[in-house]
PDB file of N, H, CA, C and O in Angstrom:
ATOM      1  N   MET A   1      -8.606 -12.994   3.555  1.00  0.00           N
ATOM      2  CA  MET A   1      -8.611 -11.641   3.100  1.00  0.00           C
ATOM      3  C   MET A   1      -7.185 -11.124   3.057  1.00  0.00           C
ATOM      4  O   MET A   1      -6.403 -11.359   3.979  1.00  0.00           O
ATOM      5  N   ARG A   2      -6.851 -10.425   1.994  1.00  0.00           N
ATOM      6  H   ARG A   2      -7.486 -10.234   1.246  1.00  0.00           H
ATOM      7  CA  ARG A   2      -5.567  -9.733   1.859  1.00  0.00           C
ATOM      8  C   ARG A   2      -5.868  -8.351   1.312  1.00  0.00           C
ATOM      9  O   ARG A   2      -6.737  -8.193   0.454  1.00  0.00           O
ATOM     10  N   ALA A   3      -5.160  -7.359   1.799  1.00  0.00           N
ATOM     11  H   ALA A   3      -4.454  -7.487   2.495  1.00  0.00           H
ATOM     12  CA  ALA A   3      -5.380  -6.007   1.281  1.00  0.00           C
ATOM     13  C   ALA A   3      -4.050  -5.273   1.203  1.00  0.00           C
ATOM     14  O   ALA A   3      -3.151  -5.490   2.016  1.00  0.00           O
ATOM     15  N   GLY A   4      -3.946  -4.405   0.214  1.00  0.00           N
ATOM     16  H   GLY A   4      -4.676  -4.229  -0.446  1.00  0.00           H
ATOM     17  CA  GLY A   4      -2.799  -3.533   0.049  1.00  0.00           C
ATOM     18  C   GLY A   4      -3.287  -2.115  -0.157  1.00  0.00           C
ATOM     19  O   GLY A   4      -4.144  -1.871  -1.006  1.00  0.00           O
ATOM     20  N   LEU A   5      -2.754  -1.181   0.605  1.00  0.00           N
ATOM     21  H   LEU A   5      -2.057  -1.379   1.295  1.00  0.00           H
ATOM     22  CA  LEU A   5      -3.235   0.198   0.550  1.00  0.00           C
ATOM     23  C   LEU A   5      -2.096   1.176   0.277  1.00  0.00           C
ATOM     24  O   LEU A   5      -0.990   1.041   0.802  1.00  0.00           O
ATOM     25  N   HIS A   6      -2.398   2.145  -0.546  1.00  0.00           N
ATOM     26  H   HIS A   6      -3.296   2.255  -0.972  1.00  0.00           H
ATOM     27  CA  HIS A   6      -1.492   3.245  -0.859  1.00  0.00           C
ATOM     28  C   HIS A   6      -2.382   4.450  -1.127  1.00  0.00           C
ATOM     29  O   HIS A   6      -3.582   4.287  -1.348  1.00  0.00           O
ATOM     30  N   THR A   7      -1.840   5.618  -1.113  1.00  0.00           N
ATOM     31  H   THR A   7      -0.865   5.751  -0.933  1.00  0.00           H
ATOM     32  CA  THR A   7      -2.614   6.815  -1.433  1.00  0.00           C
ATOM     33  C   THR A   7      -1.860   7.653  -2.447  1.00  0.00           C
ATOM     34  O   THR A   7      -0.630   7.712  -2.434  1.00  0.00           O
ATOM     35  N   GLY A   8      -2.600   8.292  -3.315  1.00  0.00           N
ATOM     36  H   GLY A   8      -3.598   8.244  -3.326  1.00  0.00           H
ATOM     37  CA  GLY A   8      -1.999   9.137  -4.339  1.00  0.00           C
ATOM     38  C   GLY A   8      -3.036   9.496  -5.382  1.00  0.00           C
ATOM     39  O   GLY A   8      -4.213   9.160  -5.250  1.00  0.00           O
ATOM     40  N   GLU A   9      -2.590  10.179  -6.414  1.00  0.00           N
ATOM     41  H   GLU A   9      -1.633  10.452  -6.521  1.00  0.00           H
ATOM     42  CA  GLU A   9      -3.501  10.597  -7.474  1.00  0.00           C
ATOM     43  C   GLU A   9      -3.919   9.408  -8.333  1.00  0.00           C
ATOM     44  O   GLU A   9      -3.116   8.529  -8.644  1.00  0.00           O
ATOM     45  N   CYS A  10      -5.193   9.406  -8.705  1.00  0.00           N
ATOM     46  H   CYS A  10      -5.845  10.121  -8.452  1.00  0.00           H
ATOM     47  CA  CYS A  10      -5.754   8.377  -9.579  1.00  0.00           C
ATOM     48  C   CYS A  10      -6.340   9.053 -10.811  1.00  0.00           C
ATOM     49  O   CYS A  10      -6.672  10.238 -10.790  1.00  0.00           O
ATOM     50  N   GLU A  11      -6.458   8.285 -11.872  1.00  0.00           N
ATOM     51  H   GLU A  11      -6.188   7.322 -11.889  1.00  0.00           H
ATOM     52  CA  GLU A  11      -7.076   8.768 -13.099  1.00  0.00           C
ATOM     53  C   GLU A  11      -8.404   8.045 -13.283  1.00  0.00           C
ATOM     54  O   GLU A  11      -8.474   6.822 -13.163  1.00  0.00           O
ATOM     55  N   VAL A  12      -9.456   8.803 -13.574  1.00  0.00           N
ATOM     56  H   VAL A  12      -9.399   9.797 -13.671  1.00  0.00           H
ATOM     57  CA  VAL A  12     -10.754   8.203 -13.871  1.00  0.00           C
ATOM     58  C   VAL A  12     -10.800   7.951 -15.368  1.00  0.00           C
ATOM     59  O   VAL A  12     -10.580   8.855 -16.174  1.00  0.00           O
ATOM     60  N   ARG A  13     -11.094   6.692 -15.731  1.00  0.00           N
ATOM     61  H   ARG A  13     -11.273   5.958 -15.076  1.00  0.00           H
ATOM     62  CA  ARG A  13     -11.156   6.288 -17.138  1.00  0.00           C
ATOM     63  C   ARG A  13     -12.502   5.627 -17.382  1.00  0.00           C
ATOM     64  O   ARG A  13     -12.625   4.404 -17.316  1.00  0.00           O
ATOM     65  N   GLY A  14     -13.499   6.432 -17.660  1.00  0.00           N
ATOM     66  H   GLY A  14     -13.400   7.426 -17.713  1.00  0.00           H
ATOM     67  CA  GLY A  14     -14.850   5.894 -17.817  1.00  0.00           C
ATOM     68  C   GLY A  14     -15.352   5.388 -16.482  1.00  0.00           C
ATOM     69  O   GLY A  14     -15.459   6.153 -15.524  1.00  0.00           O
ATOM     70  N   ASP A  15     -15.663   4.091 -16.414  1.00  0.00           N
ATOM     71  H   ASP A  15     -15.576   3.470 -17.193  1.00  0.00           H
ATOM     72  CA  ASP A  15     -16.121   3.467 -15.174  1.00  0.00           C
ATOM     73  C   ASP A  15     -14.973   2.854 -14.380  1.00  0.00           C
ATOM     74  O   ASP A  15     -15.211   2.147 -13.401  1.00  0.00           O
ATOM     75  N   ASP A  16     -13.752   3.111 -14.782  1.00  0.00           N
ATOM     76  H   ASP A  16     -13.559   3.686 -15.578  1.00  0.00           H
ATOM     77  CA  ASP A  16     -12.587   2.492 -14.161  1.00  0.00           C
ATOM     78  C   ASP A  16     -11.668   3.578 -13.606  1.00  0.00           C
ATOM     79  O   ASP A  16     -11.818   4.759 -13.918  1.00  0.00           O
ATOM     80  N   ILE A  17     -10.716   3.154 -12.779  1.00  0.00           N
ATOM     81  H   ILE A  17     -10.594   2.195 -12.526  1.00  0.00           H
ATOM     82  CA  ILE A  17      -9.683   4.063 -12.290  1.00  0.00           C
ATOM     83  C   ILE A  17      -8.327   3.458 -12.604  1.00  0.00           C
ATOM     84  O   ILE A  17      -8.205   2.244 -12.765  1.00  0.00           O
ATOM     85  N   GLY A  18      -7.316   4.294 -12.690  1.00  0.00           N
ATOM     86  H   GLY A  18      -7.415   5.280 -12.559  1.00  0.00           H
ATOM     87  CA  GLY A  18      -5.974   3.818 -12.971  1.00  0.00           C
ATOM     88  C   GLY A  18      -4.962   4.808 -12.460  1.00  0.00           C
ATOM     89  O   GLY A  18      -5.290   5.736 -11.720  1.00  0.00           O
ATOM     90  N   GLY A  19      -3.730   4.601 -12.862  1.00  0.00           N
ATOM     91  H   GLY A  19      -3.463   3.847 -13.462  1.00  0.00           H
ATOM     92  CA  GLY A  19      -2.645   5.483 -12.453  1.00  0.00           C
ATOM     93  C   GLY A  19      -1.662   4.767 -11.551  1.00  0.00           C
ATOM     94  O   GLY A  19      -1.907   3.646 -11.104  1.00  0.00           O
ATOM     95  N   ILE A  20      -0.557   5.424 -11.292  1.00  0.00           N
ATOM     96  H   ILE A  20      -0.358   6.335 -11.656  1.00  0.00           H
ATOM     97  CA  ILE A  20       0.520   4.814 -10.518  1.00  0.00           C
ATOM     98  C   ILE A  20       0.091   4.459  -9.098  1.00  0.00           C
ATOM     99  O   ILE A  20       0.538   3.444  -8.563  1.00  0.00           O
ATOM    100  N   ALA A  21      -0.763   5.266  -8.475  1.00  0.00           N
ATOM    101  H   ALA A  21      -1.127   6.090  -8.909  1.00  0.00           H
ATOM    102  CA  ALA A  21      -1.196   4.964  -7.103  1.00  0.00           C
ATOM    103  C   ALA A  21      -1.989   3.665  -7.053  1.00  0.00           C
ATOM    104  O   ALA A  21      -1.841   2.879  -6.117  1.00  0.00           O
ATOM    105  N   VAL A  22      -2.824   3.439  -8.054  1.00  0.00           N
ATOM    106  H   VAL A  22      -2.944   4.077  -8.814  1.00  0.00           H
ATOM    107  CA  VAL A  22      -3.595   2.190  -8.126  1.00  0.00           C
ATOM    108  C   VAL A  22      -2.643   1.018  -8.350  1.00  0.00           C
ATOM    109  O   VAL A  22      -2.798  -0.042  -7.745  1.00  0.00           O
ATOM    110  N   HIS A  23      -1.667   1.216  -9.216  1.00  0.00           N
ATOM    111  H   HIS A  23      -1.541   2.078  -9.708  1.00  0.00           H
ATOM    112  CA  HIS A  23      -0.679   0.177  -9.509  1.00  0.00           C
ATOM    113  C   HIS A  23       0.115  -0.182  -8.244  1.00  0.00           C
ATOM    114  O   HIS A  23       0.328  -1.361  -7.960  1.00  0.00           O
ATOM    115  N   ILE A  24       0.544   0.820  -7.497  1.00  0.00           N
ATOM    116  H   ILE A  24       0.371   1.777  -7.728  1.00  0.00           H
ATOM    117  CA  ILE A  24       1.295   0.568  -6.263  1.00  0.00           C
ATOM    118  C   ILE A  24       0.430  -0.189  -5.259  1.00  0.00           C
ATOM    119  O   ILE A  24       0.900  -1.145  -4.642  1.00  0.00           O
ATOM    120  N   GLY A  25      -0.820   0.221  -5.088  1.00  0.00           N
ATOM    121  H   GLY A  25      -1.202   0.997  -5.590  1.00  0.00           H
ATOM    122  CA  GLY A  25      -1.724  -0.488  -4.180  1.00  0.00           C
ATOM    123  C   GLY A  25      -1.870  -1.953  -4.543  1.00  0.00           C
ATOM    124  O   GLY A  25      -1.889  -2.816  -3.664  1.00  0.00           O
ATOM    125  N   ALA A  26      -1.974  -2.240  -5.838  1.00  0.00           N
ATOM    126  H   ALA A  26      -1.959  -1.540  -6.551  1.00  0.00           H
ATOM    127  CA  ALA A  26      -2.097  -3.630  -6.290  1.00  0.00           C
ATOM    128  C   ALA A  26      -0.824  -4.416  -6.006  1.00  0.00           C
ATOM    129  O   ALA A  26      -0.890  -5.582  -5.618  1.00  0.00           O
ATOM    130  N   ARG A  27       0.324  -3.792  -6.195  1.00  0.00           N
ATOM    131  H   ARG A  27       0.377  -2.845  -6.510  1.00  0.00           H
ATOM    132  CA  ARG A  27       1.604  -4.473  -5.921  1.00  0.00           C
ATOM    133  C   ARG A  27       1.784  -4.719  -4.419  1.00  0.00           C
ATOM    134  O   ARG A  27       2.294  -5.766  -4.019  1.00  0.00           O
ATOM    135  N   VAL A  28       1.374  -3.771  -3.604  1.00  0.00           N
ATOM    136  H   VAL A  28       0.961  -2.921  -3.930  1.00  0.00           H
ATOM    137  CA  VAL A  28       1.447  -3.947  -2.149  1.00  0.00           C
ATOM    138  C   VAL A  28       0.535  -5.097  -1.734  1.00  0.00           C
ATOM    139  O   VAL A  28       0.922  -5.929  -0.914  1.00  0.00           O
ATOM    140  N   ARG A  29      -0.670  -5.149  -2.291  1.00  0.00           N
ATOM    141  H   ARG A  29      -0.985  -4.473  -2.957  1.00  0.00           H
ATOM    142  CA  ARG A  29      -1.614  -6.226  -1.984  1.00  0.00           C
ATOM    143  C   ARG A  29      -1.037  -7.594  -2.353  1.00  0.00           C
ATOM    144  O   ARG A  29      -1.249  -8.571  -1.635  1.00  0.00           O
ATOM    145  N   ALA A  30      -0.321  -7.665  -3.450  1.00  0.00           N
ATOM    146  H   ALA A  30      -0.148  -6.871  -4.033  1.00  0.00           H
ATOM    147  CA  ALA A  30       0.258  -8.936  -3.892  1.00  0.00           C
ATOM    148  C   ALA A  30       1.263  -9.488  -2.878  1.00  0.00           C
ATOM    149  O   ALA A  30       1.510 -10.694  -2.849  1.00  0.00           O
ATOM    150  N   LEU A  31       1.837  -8.628  -2.058  1.00  0.00           N
ATOM    151  H   LEU A  31       1.636  -7.649  -2.082  1.00  0.00           H
ATOM    152  CA  LEU A  31       2.806  -9.059  -1.049  1.00  0.00           C
ATOM    153  C   LEU A  31       2.167  -9.381   0.300  1.00  0.00           C
ATOM    154  O   LEU A  31       2.827  -9.931   1.181  1.00  0.00           O
ATOM    155  N   ALA A  32       0.902  -9.047   0.465  1.00  0.00           N
ATOM    156  H   ALA A  32       0.366  -8.600  -0.251  1.00  0.00           H
ATOM    157  CA  ALA A  32       0.217  -9.296   1.742  1.00  0.00           C
ATOM    158  C   ALA A  32      -0.004 -10.787   1.948  1.00  0.00           C
ATOM    159  O   ALA A  32      -0.307 -11.521   1.007  1.00  0.00           O
ATOM    160  N   GLY A  33       0.152 -11.216   3.184  1.00  0.00           N
ATOM    161  H   GLY A  33       0.398 -10.619   3.948  1.00  0.00           H
ATOM    162  CA  GLY A  33      -0.125 -12.597   3.535  1.00  0.00           C
ATOM    163  C   GLY A  33      -1.601 -12.782   3.861  1.00  0.00           C
ATOM    164  O   GLY A  33      -2.363 -11.815   3.866  1.00  0.00           O
ATOM    165  N   PRO A  34      -2.008 -14.022   4.134  1.00  0.00           N
ATOM    166  CA  PRO A  34      -3.403 -14.276   4.510  1.00  0.00           C
ATOM    167  C   PRO A  34      -3.795 -13.445   5.738  1.00  0.00           C
ATOM    168  O   PRO A  34      -3.031 -13.351   6.699  1.00  0.00           O
ATOM    169  N   ASN A  35      -4.963 -12.858   5.699  1.00  0.00           N
ATOM    170  H   ASN A  35      -5.583 -12.935   4.918  1.00  0.00           H
ATOM    171  CA  ASN A  35      -5.482 -12.040   6.802  1.00  0.00           C
ATOM    172  C   ASN A  35      -4.563 -10.877   7.166  1.00  0.00           C
ATOM    173  O   ASN A  35      -4.461 -10.500   8.333  1.00  0.00           O
ATOM    174  N   GLU A  36      -3.896 -10.312   6.161  1.00  0.00           N
ATOM    175  H   GLU A  36      -3.979 -10.619   5.213  1.00  0.00           H
ATOM    176  CA  GLU A  36      -2.964  -9.216   6.410  1.00  0.00           C
ATOM    177  C   GLU A  36      -3.353  -7.995   5.579  1.00  0.00           C
ATOM    178  O   GLU A  36      -3.751  -8.111   4.420  1.00  0.00           O
ATOM    179  N   VAL A  37      -3.230  -6.836   6.194  1.00  0.00           N
ATOM    180  H   VAL A  37      -2.907  -6.742   7.136  1.00  0.00           H
ATOM    181  CA  VAL A  37      -3.408  -5.564   5.493  1.00  0.00           C
ATOM    182  C   VAL A  37      -2.048  -4.877   5.480  1.00  0.00           C
ATOM    183  O   VAL A  37      -1.535  -4.476   6.524  1.00  0.00           O
ATOM    184  N   LEU A  38      -1.468  -4.744   4.282  1.00  0.00           N
ATOM    185  H   LEU A  38      -1.885  -5.069   3.433  1.00  0.00           H
ATOM    186  CA  LEU A  38      -0.192  -4.055   4.129  1.00  0.00           C
ATOM    187  C   LEU A  38      -0.438  -2.651   3.608  1.00  0.00           C
ATOM    188  O   LEU A  38      -1.344  -2.428   2.806  1.00  0.00           O
ATOM    189  N   VAL A  39       0.367  -1.710   4.064  1.00  0.00           N
ATOM    190  H   VAL A  39       1.103  -1.891   4.716  1.00  0.00           H
ATOM    191  CA  VAL A  39       0.254  -0.332   3.597  1.00  0.00           C
ATOM    192  C   VAL A  39       1.638   0.188   3.222  1.00  0.00           C
ATOM    193  O   VAL A  39       2.655  -0.269   3.743  1.00  0.00           O
ATOM    194  N   SER A  40       1.651   1.140   2.322  1.00  0.00           N
ATOM    195  H   SER A  40       0.824   1.511   1.898  1.00  0.00           H
ATOM    196  CA  SER A  40       2.900   1.808   1.961  1.00  0.00           C
ATOM    197  C   SER A  40       3.294   2.782   3.071  1.00  0.00           C
ATOM    198  O   SER A  40       2.472   3.176   3.898  1.00  0.00           O
ATOM    199  N   SER A  41       4.561   3.157   3.066  1.00  0.00           N
ATOM    200  H   SER A  41       5.230   2.837   2.394  1.00  0.00           H
ATOM    201  CA  SER A  41       5.007   4.143   4.061  1.00  0.00           C
ATOM    202  C   SER A  41       4.311   5.486   3.843  1.00  0.00           C
ATOM    203  O   SER A  41       4.122   6.244   4.794  1.00  0.00           O
ATOM    204  N   THR A  42       3.932   5.783   2.612  1.00  0.00           N
ATOM    205  H   THR A  42       4.085   5.167   1.840  1.00  0.00           H
ATOM    206  CA  THR A  42       3.201   7.024   2.324  1.00  0.00           C
ATOM    207  C   THR A  42       1.898   7.067   3.108  1.00  0.00           C
ATOM    208  O   THR A  42       1.582   8.066   3.753  1.00  0.00           O
ATOM    209  N   LEU A  43       1.149   5.978   3.047  1.00  0.00           N
ATOM    210  H   LEU A  43       1.406   5.166   2.523  1.00  0.00           H
ATOM    211  CA  LEU A  43      -0.133   5.926   3.754  1.00  0.00           C
ATOM    212  C   LEU A  43       0.085   5.929   5.267  1.00  0.00           C
ATOM    213  O   LEU A  43      -0.599   6.646   5.997  1.00  0.00           O
ATOM    214  N   ARG A  44       1.039   5.127   5.730  1.00  0.00           N
ATOM    215  H   ARG A  44       1.595   4.545   5.137  1.00  0.00           H
ATOM    216  CA  ARG A  44       1.312   5.081   7.173  1.00  0.00           C
ATOM    217  C   ARG A  44       1.666   6.462   7.711  1.00  0.00           C
ATOM    218  O   ARG A  44       1.183   6.860   8.771  1.00  0.00           O
ATOM    219  N   ASP A  45       2.504   7.190   6.986  1.00  0.00           N
ATOM    220  H   ASP A  45       2.896   6.867   6.125  1.00  0.00           H
ATOM    221  CA  ASP A  45       2.906   8.530   7.430  1.00  0.00           C
ATOM    222  C   ASP A  45       1.714   9.483   7.526  1.00  0.00           C
ATOM    223  O   ASP A  45       1.695  10.363   8.387  1.00  0.00           O
ATOM    224  N   LEU A  46       0.729   9.317   6.658  1.00  0.00           N
ATOM    225  H   LEU A  46       0.744   8.602   5.959  1.00  0.00           H
ATOM    226  CA  LEU A  46      -0.443  10.194   6.673  1.00  0.00           C
ATOM    227  C   LEU A  46      -1.384   9.928   7.840  1.00  0.00           C
ATOM    228  O   LEU A  46      -2.143  10.814   8.235  1.00  0.00           O
ATOM    229  N   VAL A  47      -1.346   8.715   8.400  1.00  0.00           N
ATOM    230  H   VAL A  47      -0.730   7.996   8.079  1.00  0.00           H
ATOM    231  CA  VAL A  47      -2.290   8.385   9.474  1.00  0.00           C
ATOM    232  C   VAL A  47      -1.627   8.296  10.849  1.00  0.00           C
ATOM    233  O   VAL A  47      -2.254   7.858  11.813  1.00  0.00           O
ATOM    234  N   ILE A  48      -0.361   8.708  10.942  1.00  0.00           N
ATOM    235  H   ILE A  48       0.149   9.064  10.159  1.00  0.00           H
ATOM    236  CA  ILE A  48       0.310   8.745  12.247  1.00  0.00           C
ATOM    237  C   ILE A  48      -0.537   9.610  13.181  1.00  0.00           C
ATOM    238  O   ILE A  48      -0.979  10.694  12.800  1.00  0.00           O
ATOM    239  N   GLY A  49      -0.756   9.136  14.385  1.00  0.00           N
ATOM    240  H   GLY A  49      -0.397   8.255  14.695  1.00  0.00           H
ATOM    241  CA  GLY A  49      -1.574   9.862  15.351  1.00  0.00           C
ATOM    242  C   GLY A  49      -3.029   9.445  15.329  1.00  0.00           C
ATOM    243  O   GLY A  49      -3.833   9.951  16.111  1.00  0.00           O
ATOM    244  N   SER A  50      -3.383   8.513  14.429  1.00  0.00           N
ATOM    245  H   SER A  50      -2.730   8.102  13.793  1.00  0.00           H
ATOM    246  CA  SER A  50      -4.779   8.074  14.314  1.00  0.00           C
ATOM    247  C   SER A  50      -5.139   6.997  15.332  1.00  0.00           C
ATOM    248  O   SER A  50      -6.314   6.681  15.516  1.00  0.00           O
ATOM    249  N   GLY A  51      -4.131   6.435  15.992  1.00  0.00           N
ATOM    250  H   GLY A  51      -3.176   6.692  15.842  1.00  0.00           H
ATOM    251  CA  GLY A  51      -4.384   5.336  16.914  1.00  0.00           C
ATOM    252  C   GLY A  51      -4.130   3.973  16.293  1.00  0.00           C
ATOM    253  O   GLY A  51      -4.122   2.967  17.002  1.00  0.00           O
ATOM    254  N   LEU A  52      -3.920   3.920  14.973  1.00  0.00           N
ATOM    255  H   LEU A  52      -3.927   4.737  14.397  1.00  0.00           H
ATOM    256  CA  LEU A  52      -3.591   2.650  14.329  1.00  0.00           C
ATOM    257  C   LEU A  52      -2.151   2.280  14.658  1.00  0.00           C
ATOM    258  O   LEU A  52      -1.290   3.150  14.785  1.00  0.00           O
ATOM    259  N   ALA A  53      -1.900   0.992  14.795  1.00  0.00           N
ATOM    260  H   ALA A  53      -2.600   0.285  14.692  1.00  0.00           H
ATOM    261  CA  ALA A  53      -0.546   0.510  15.056  1.00  0.00           C
ATOM    262  C   ALA A  53      -0.053  -0.250  13.826  1.00  0.00           C
ATOM    263  O   ALA A  53      -0.835  -0.902  13.134  1.00  0.00           O
ATOM    264  N   PHE A  54       1.241  -0.159  13.565  1.00  0.00           N
ATOM    265  H   PHE A  54       1.876   0.371  14.127  1.00  0.00           H
ATOM    266  CA  PHE A  54       1.829  -0.793  12.388  1.00  0.00           C
ATOM    267  C   PHE A  54       3.060  -1.591  12.781  1.00  0.00           C
ATOM    268  O   PHE A  54       3.760  -1.253  13.735  1.00  0.00           O
ATOM    269  N   GLU A  55       3.311  -2.653  12.032  1.00  0.00           N
ATOM    270  H   GLU A  55       2.742  -2.928  11.257  1.00  0.00           H
ATOM    271  CA  GLU A  55       4.520  -3.459  12.187  1.00  0.00           C
ATOM    272  C   GLU A  55       5.299  -3.387  10.885  1.00  0.00           C
ATOM    273  O   GLU A  55       4.739  -3.600   9.809  1.00  0.00           O
ATOM    274  N   GLU A  56       6.585  -3.090  10.979  1.00  0.00           N
ATOM    275  H   GLU A  56       7.040  -2.917  11.853  1.00  0.00           H
ATOM    276  CA  GLU A  56       7.426  -2.976   9.782  1.00  0.00           C
ATOM    277  C   GLU A  56       7.526  -4.324   9.074  1.00  0.00           C
ATOM    278  O   GLU A  56       7.680  -5.364   9.714  1.00  0.00           O
ATOM    279  N   ARG A  57       7.435  -4.290   7.754  1.00  0.00           N
ATOM    280  H   ARG A  57       7.309  -3.445   7.235  1.00  0.00           H
ATOM    281  CA  ARG A  57       7.552  -5.499   6.932  1.00  0.00           C
ATOM    282  C   ARG A  57       8.713  -5.401   5.942  1.00  0.00           C
ATOM    283  O   ARG A  57       8.813  -6.197   5.008  1.00  0.00           O
ATOM    284  N   GLY A  58       9.576  -4.427   6.154  1.00  0.00           N
ATOM    285  H   GLY A  58       9.494  -3.780   6.912  1.00  0.00           H
ATOM    286  CA  GLY A  58      10.784  -4.340   5.341  1.00  0.00           C
ATOM    287  C   GLY A  58      10.632  -3.495   4.091  1.00  0.00           C
ATOM    288  O   GLY A  58       9.582  -2.911   3.821  1.00  0.00           O
ATOM    289  N   THR A  59      11.727  -3.455   3.335  1.00  0.00           N
ATOM    290  H   THR A  59      12.580  -3.930   3.554  1.00  0.00           H
ATOM    291  CA  THR A  59      11.793  -2.690   2.101  1.00  0.00           C
ATOM    292  C   THR A  59      11.665  -3.650   0.930  1.00  0.00           C
ATOM    293  O   THR A  59      12.292  -4.709   0.913  1.00  0.00           O
ATOM    294  N   HIS A  60      10.852  -3.275  -0.045  1.00  0.00           N
ATOM    295  H   HIS A  60      10.343  -2.414  -0.031  1.00  0.00           H
ATOM    296  CA  HIS A  60      10.557  -4.163  -1.168  1.00  0.00           C
ATOM    297  C   HIS A  60      10.657  -3.418  -2.488  1.00  0.00           C
ATOM    298  O   HIS A  60      10.420  -2.212  -2.556  1.00  0.00           O
ATOM    299  N   ARG A  61      11.011  -4.154  -3.533  1.00  0.00           N
ATOM    300  H   ARG A  61      11.204  -5.133  -3.477  1.00  0.00           H
ATOM    301  CA  ARG A  61      10.919  -3.653  -4.904  1.00  0.00           C
ATOM    302  C   ARG A  61       9.550  -4.071  -5.408  1.00  0.00           C
ATOM    303  O   ARG A  61       9.171  -5.236  -5.284  1.00  0.00           O
ATOM    304  N   LEU A  62       8.813  -3.142  -5.967  1.00  0.00           N
ATOM    305  H   LEU A  62       9.121  -2.196  -6.067  1.00  0.00           H
ATOM    306  CA  LEU A  62       7.491  -3.421  -6.509  1.00  0.00           C
ATOM    307  C   LEU A  62       7.597  -3.450  -8.030  1.00  0.00           C
ATOM    308  O   LEU A  62       8.089  -2.500  -8.640  1.00  0.00           O
ATOM    309  N   LYS A  63       7.140  -4.528  -8.634  1.00  0.00           N
ATOM    310  H   LYS A  63       6.741  -5.300  -8.138  1.00  0.00           H
ATOM    311  CA  LYS A  63       7.251  -4.709 -10.079  1.00  0.00           C
ATOM    312  C   LYS A  63       6.629  -3.519 -10.817  1.00  0.00           C
ATOM    313  O   LYS A  63       5.482  -3.144 -10.569  1.00  0.00           O
ATOM    314  N   GLY A  64       7.410  -2.938 -11.723  1.00  0.00           N
ATOM    315  H   GLY A  64       8.341  -3.242 -11.924  1.00  0.00           H
ATOM    316  CA  GLY A  64       6.920  -1.833 -12.530  1.00  0.00           C
ATOM    317  C   GLY A  64       6.897  -0.487 -11.833  1.00  0.00           C
ATOM    318  O   GLY A  64       6.393   0.494 -12.382  1.00  0.00           O
ATOM    319  N   VAL A  65       7.450  -0.435 -10.608  1.00  0.00           N
ATOM    320  H   VAL A  65       7.860  -1.231 -10.163  1.00  0.00           H
ATOM    321  CA  VAL A  65       7.435   0.809  -9.825  1.00  0.00           C
ATOM    322  C   VAL A  65       8.883   1.161  -9.472  1.00  0.00           C
ATOM    323  O   VAL A  65       9.620   0.308  -8.975  1.00  0.00           O
ATOM    324  N   PRO A  66       9.299   2.410  -9.723  1.00  0.00           N
ATOM    325  CA  PRO A  66      10.679   2.783  -9.394  1.00  0.00           C
ATOM    326  C   PRO A  66      10.956   2.775  -7.889  1.00  0.00           C
ATOM    327  O   PRO A  66      10.046   2.905  -7.071  1.00  0.00           O
ATOM    328  N   ASP A  67      12.209   2.621  -7.558  1.00  0.00           N
ATOM    329  H   ASP A  67      12.948   2.516  -8.224  1.00  0.00           H
ATOM    330  CA  ASP A  67      12.699   2.718  -6.179  1.00  0.00           C
ATOM    331  C   ASP A  67      12.272   1.522  -5.326  1.00  0.00           C
ATOM    332  O   ASP A  67      11.614   0.594  -5.796  1.00  0.00           O
ATOM    333  N   GLU A  68      12.668   1.583  -4.070  1.00  0.00           N
ATOM    334  H   GLU A  68      13.203   2.337  -3.688  1.00  0.00           H
ATOM    335  CA  GLU A  68      12.264   0.578  -3.081  1.00  0.00           C
ATOM    336  C   GLU A  68      11.212   1.200  -2.184  1.00  0.00           C
ATOM    337  O   GLU A  68      11.199   2.412  -1.973  1.00  0.00           O
ATOM    338  N   TRP A  69      10.325   0.357  -1.653  1.00  0.00           N
ATOM    339  H   TRP A  69      10.335  -0.628  -1.824  1.00  0.00           H
ATOM    340  CA  TRP A  69       9.196   0.833  -0.851  1.00  0.00           C
ATOM    341  C   TRP A  69       9.192   0.149   0.503  1.00  0.00           C
ATOM    342  O   TRP A  69       9.272  -1.076   0.586  1.00  0.00           O
ATOM    343  N   ARG A  70       9.100   0.946   1.576  1.00  0.00           N
ATOM    344  H   ARG A  70       9.035   1.941   1.509  1.00  0.00           H
ATOM    345  CA  ARG A  70       8.932   0.394   2.927  1.00  0.00           C
ATOM    346  C   ARG A  70       7.464   0.060   3.109  1.00  0.00           C
ATOM    347  O   ARG A  70       6.585   0.878   2.837  1.00  0.00           O
ATOM    348  N   LEU A  71       7.213  -1.156   3.573  1.00  0.00           N
ATOM    349  H   LEU A  71       7.927  -1.821   3.794  1.00  0.00           H
ATOM    350  CA  LEU A  71       5.842  -1.603   3.786  1.00  0.00           C
ATOM    351  C   LEU A  71       5.612  -1.894   5.260  1.00  0.00           C
ATOM    352  O   LEU A  71       6.534  -2.250   5.995  1.00  0.00           O
ATOM    353  N   PHE A  72       4.361  -1.735   5.675  1.00  0.00           N
ATOM    354  H   PHE A  72       3.612  -1.446   5.078  1.00  0.00           H
ATOM    355  CA  PHE A  72       3.960  -1.946   7.058  1.00  0.00           C
ATOM    356  C   PHE A  72       2.664  -2.734   7.087  1.00  0.00           C
ATOM    357  O   PHE A  72       1.798  -2.555   6.231  1.00  0.00           O
ATOM    358  N   ALA A  73       2.534  -3.608   8.078  1.00  0.00           N
ATOM    359  H   ALA A  73       3.238  -3.753   8.774  1.00  0.00           H
ATOM    360  CA  ALA A  73       1.279  -4.329   8.299  1.00  0.00           C
ATOM    361  C   ALA A  73       0.496  -3.592   9.373  1.00  0.00           C
ATOM    362  O   ALA A  73       1.060  -3.120  10.359  1.00  0.00           O
ATOM    363  N   VAL A  74      -0.808  -3.502   9.166  1.00  0.00           N
ATOM    364  H   VAL A  74      -1.266  -3.886   8.365  1.00  0.00           H
ATOM    365  CA  VAL A  74      -1.670  -2.945  10.206  1.00  0.00           C
ATOM    366  C   VAL A  74      -1.721  -3.973  11.323  1.00  0.00           C
ATOM    367  O   VAL A  74      -2.079  -5.127  11.085  1.00  0.00           O
ATOM    368  N   ALA A  75      -1.369  -3.572  12.538  1.00  0.00           N
ATOM    369  H   ALA A  75      -1.078  -2.635  12.731  1.00  0.00           H
ATOM    370  CA  ALA A  75      -1.326  -4.489  13.684  1.00  0.00           C
ATOM    371  C   ALA A  75      -2.719  -4.616  14.286  1.00  0.00           C
ATOM    372  O   ALA A  75      -3.490  -3.658  14.336  1.00  0.00           O
ATOM    373  N   SER A  76      -3.018  -5.834  14.744  1.00  0.00           N
ATOM    374  H   SER A  76      -2.392  -6.613  14.704  1.00  0.00           H
ATOM    375  CA  SER A  76      -4.346  -6.044  15.355  1.00  0.00           C
ATOM    376  C   SER A  76      -4.311  -5.807  16.842  1.00  0.00           C
ATOM    377  O   SER A  76      -5.335  -5.939  17.512  1.00  0.00           O
TER     378      SER A  76
END
């Protein structure tokens, strides 16, 4: 299992969804290793205080997305 999570606005297109937030989530997922859940710093910042623990995974360029993104793995 690999997962990539981000949060942001999405566009509903019939039975599908799209938009930059969906694109970022897919790019984050592409960088996840086996049995890893990676999240963007945006998502991590929103859940601070939830009891979840995170490990820094560095800053990455995401294809088709401006700027660099700090990514974090959900710690077990």
